[in-house]
C-alpha positions in Angstrom: 8.6 237.6 126.9 11.2 239.2 125.2 13.7 240.5 127.4 15.5 243.6 126.8 18.9 243.2 125.3 21.8 244.1 127.7 24.6 246.4 126.6 28.0 244.7 126.2 30.5 244.9 129.1 33.5 246.9 127.9 35.2 247.5 131.3 38.3 245.4 130.4 39.1 247.5 127.4 38.4 250.8 129.1 41.5 253.2 129.6 42.7 253.7 133.2 41.8 256.9 134.9 44.4 259.7 134.7 46.6 260.4 137.6 45.8 263.4 139.7 49.3 264.8 139.1 49.4 264.1 135.4 49.5 267.8 134.7 52.7 268.2 136.8 54.9 265.6 135.0 58.0 267.8 135.0 57.9 268.4 138.7 57.2 264.7 139.3 60.3 263.7 137.2 62.5 266.1 139.2 61.3 264.7 142.5 61.8 261.1 141.4 65.2 261.7 139.9 66.7 264.3 142.2 70.3 263.0 141.5 71.9 263.1 138.0 72.9 259.8 136.6 76.5 260.9 136.2 76.8 262.0 139.8 75.1 258.8 140.9 77.5 256.7 139.0 80.5 258.6 140.4 79.2 258.3 144.0 78.7 254.6 143.5 82.2 254.2 142.2 83.7 256.1 145.2 81.7 254.0 147.6 83.0 250.8 145.9 86.6 252.1 146.3 86.1 253.1 149.9 86.9 256.7 149.5 83.5 258.2 149.4 83.6 259.1 153.0 86.9 261.1 152.9 86.6 264.9 152.9 88.4 266.8 150.2 90.8 268.5 152.5 91.8 265.2 154.0 92.5 263.7 150.6 94.6 266.8 149.7 96.6 266.4 153.0 97.1 262.7 152.2 98.4 263.5 148.7 100.8 266.2 150.2 102.1 263.7 152.8 102.7 261.1 150.1 104.6 263.7 148.0 106.8 264.7 151.0 107.5 261.0 151.8 108.6 260.5 148.2 110.8 263.6 148.2 112.4 262.5 151.5 113.1 259.1 150.0 114.8 260.7 147.0 116.9 263.1 149.2 117.9 260.2 151.4 118.9 258.0 148.5 120.9 260.9 147.0 122.7 261.6 150.2 123.5 258.0 150.6 124.9 257.8 147.1 126.9 261.0 147.6 128.5 259.5 150.8 129.4 256.4 148.9 130.9 258.3 145.9 132.6 261.0 148.0 135.8 259.0 148.7 136.1 258.1 145.0 135.7 261.7 143.9 138.2 262.9 146.5 140.7 260.3 145.3 140.3 261.2 141.7 140.6 264.9 142.5 143.8 264.3 144.5 145.2 262.2 141.6 144.5 265.1 139.2 146.2 267.6 141.5 149.2 265.4 141.8 149.4 265.0 138.0 149.2 268.8 137.5 151.9 269.3 140.2 154.2 266.8 138.5 153.7 268.4 135.2 154.5 271.9 136.6 157.6 270.5 138.3 158.7 268.9 135.0 158.1 272.2 133.1 160.1 274.1 135.7 162.9 271.7 135.3 162.9 272.0 131.6 162.9 275.8 131.9 165.9 275.6 134.2 167.7 273.3 131.8 166.9 275.6 128.9 168.3 278.6 130.8 171.4 276.7 131.7 172.0 275.5 128.2 171.4 278.9 126.8 174.0 280.4 129.1 176.5 277.6 128.3 176.0 278.2 124.5 176.5 282.0 125.0 179.7 281.4 127.0 181.1 279.1 124.3 180.2 281.5 121.6 182.0 284.3 123.4 185.1 282.1 123.8 185.1 281.1 120.2 184.6 284.7 119.1 187.6 285.8 121.1 189.8 283.0 119.7 188.8 283.9 116.1 189.2 287.7 116.2 191.9 288.1 118.9 192.1 291.6 120.3 189.1 292.8 118.3 186.9 290.3 120.1 185.9 292.8 122.8 184.7 295.3 120.2 182.9 292.6 118.3 181.2 291.4 121.4 180.1 294.9 122.2 178.6 295.5 118.8 177.0 292.1 118.7 175.5 292.5 122.2 177.2 289.4 123.4 178.5 290.9 126.6 177.4 293.2 129.5 178.3 296.9 129.0 178.4 299.9 131.1 179.4 303.5 130.6 177.9 307.0 130.3 174.8 307.5 128.4 171.1 308.6 128.7 167.9 307.2 130.2 164.8 307.8 128.2 161.4 307.0 129.8 158.4 306.7 127.5 154.9 306.1 128.9 151.3 306.0 127.7 149.1 309.1 128.1 147.2 309.4 131.4 143.9 307.6 131.2 144.8 306.0 127.9 142.3 303.2 127.0 140.8 301.4 124.0 139.0 303.6 121.5 139.7 307.2 120.5 138.8 309.8 118.0 139.9 310.2 114.4 143.4 311.3 113.6 146.6 310.4 111.7 147.4 307.6 114.1 144.0 306.0 113.6 144.4 306.2 109.8 147.6 304.3 110.2 145.9 301.5 111.9 146.1 302.6 115.6 143.0 302.3 117.8 144.2 304.6 120.5 146.3 307.7 120.1 147.4 307.8 123.8 149.1 304.4 123.7 152.8 303.9 122.9 153.0 301.6 119.9 155.7 299.3 118.5 156.3 301.7 115.6 156.9 304.5 118.1 159.5 302.4 119.9 161.1 301.4 116.6 161.6 305.1 115.6 162.9 306.0 119.1 165.5 303.2 119.1 166.6 303.9 115.5 166.9 307.6 116.4 169.2 306.7 119.3 171.4 304.5 117.1 171.7 307.3 114.6 172.5 309.8 117.3 175.6 307.7 118.3 174.4 305.2 120.8 176.8 302.2 121.2 174.4 299.9 123.0 170.7 300.1 123.7 168.2 298.2 125.9 164.5 298.5 126.5 163.2 297.4 130.0 166.3 295.3 130.4 166.2 293.6 127.0 169.4 294.2 125.1 169.0 295.1 121.4 171.2 293.8 118.7 171.2 294.1 114.9 168.8 291.1 114.7 166.4 292.3 117.4 162.7 292.8 116.5 160.3 295.3 118.0 156.7 294.1 117.2 153.2 294.2 118.6 150.8 291.5 119.8 147.5 293.2 120.4 148.2 296.2 122.7 151.5 294.7 124.0 154.9 295.6 122.6 157.3 292.6 122.1 161.1 292.8 122.0 162.5 289.6 120.7 159.2 288.0 121.4 159.3 289.1 125.1 156.4 291.3 126.2 157.1 294.7 127.7 155.0 296.7 130.2 154.9 300.5 130.3 156.5 302.7 131.3 159.3 301.8 128.8 162.9 302.5 130.1 165.3 302.9 127.2 169.0 302.9 128.2 171.7 304.0 125.7 175.4 304.0 126.2 177.2 306.9 124.5 178.2 310.6 125.1 175.7 311.6 127.7 175.6 315.2 126.5 175.9 314.9 122.8 173.7 311.8 122.5 170.7 313.4 124.2 171.0 316.6 122.2 171.5 314.9 118.9 168.6 312.7 119.4 166.2 315.5 120.4 167.2 317.5 117.3 166.8 314.5 115.0 163.6 313.6 113.0 162.8 310.8 115.4 163.3 313.0 118.4 160.9 315.5 116.9 158.5 312.6 116.2 158.5 311.8 120.0 157.9 315.5 120.7 154.8 315.5 118.5 153.5 312.4 120.3 153.9 314.2 123.6 152.3 317.5 122.4 149.5 316.1 120.4 148.5 312.8 122.1 149.7 313.3 125.7 152.4 310.5 125.5 154.8 311.2 128.4 158.6 311.1 128.0 161.7 312.3 129.8 165.3 312.2 128.8 168.0 312.2 131.5 171.8 312.2 131.0 173.5 309.5 133.1 177.1 309.2 134.3 176.9 305.4 134.1 174.3 303.0 132.8 174.5 299.2 132.8 173.1 297.0 130.0 172.9 293.2 130.2 174.1 291.0 127.4 171.6 289.8 124.8 169.6 286.7 125.8 171.0 284.8 122.8 173.6 285.4 120.1 172.5 284.1 116.7 174.8 284.2 113.7 173.0 283.3 110.5 175.4 284.0 107.7 178.7 285.6 108.9 181.7 283.4 109.4 185.2 284.3 110.6 187.7 284.3 107.7 191.3 283.4 108.3 193.8 286.1 107.3 195.7 285.4 104.1 199.4 284.7 104.4 201.5 287.6 103.4 198.7 290.1 103.8 199.9 293.3 105.4 
């Protein structure tokens, strides 16, 4: 009897049945991998380091505390170092003060020696001058400014204009190189002094500085120098001579009119007063560059 042939058994090679949620693969992936791999790795690392359980605010406070501790340590070390170095700095400062004081004392001593030697030289020059010229020595001393003088004369006060300061408008004094028309300049004092000499003054001084034939009136910035010594306004000019004729002659001269123009045009103040007696000091130093005393020839009348 022929039996009927059986169909082959292919169960082993059959495909497995599909999952019921196969159509929801995206949702399934999200559910199975709810935490991103990067976050998971960071969380695992924090757990390994033992800081995963610390809140963020606590970690911030711990960092601030560590910073404060470090700052306190730096301040403490700095204070300790300052306390250690303070005596050394104080000692060095005191040594520097002592050196400056010694230098000042030495400079004062040199200045006193210079004044003493200058006075001694002037005295010897006067003695030698008297021995050389005899009776004419007094007159020569007067003309050379080597001795104190007193007598009738005039007092001329010259001062800057009120409110004079740097700057100024255009004018003839600016064109001559002056920056302020209201300031008394060295050239002004030169003309005033020369005018007094020409008017008959026998001796002249400015703010106590005796003028001689070798005196120089110059400028250093806004300051006026007489023999390299600065003067401060107002300028007091004393002149020995005829107290009436000297003042009148000077005011009528070209230099007197020049001073009047300064007063009228630029506000420079001046006043001229006759004096019964004025006193002028001797020049600070007597310098003879070329002149020498000549012995009189025998038989000369």
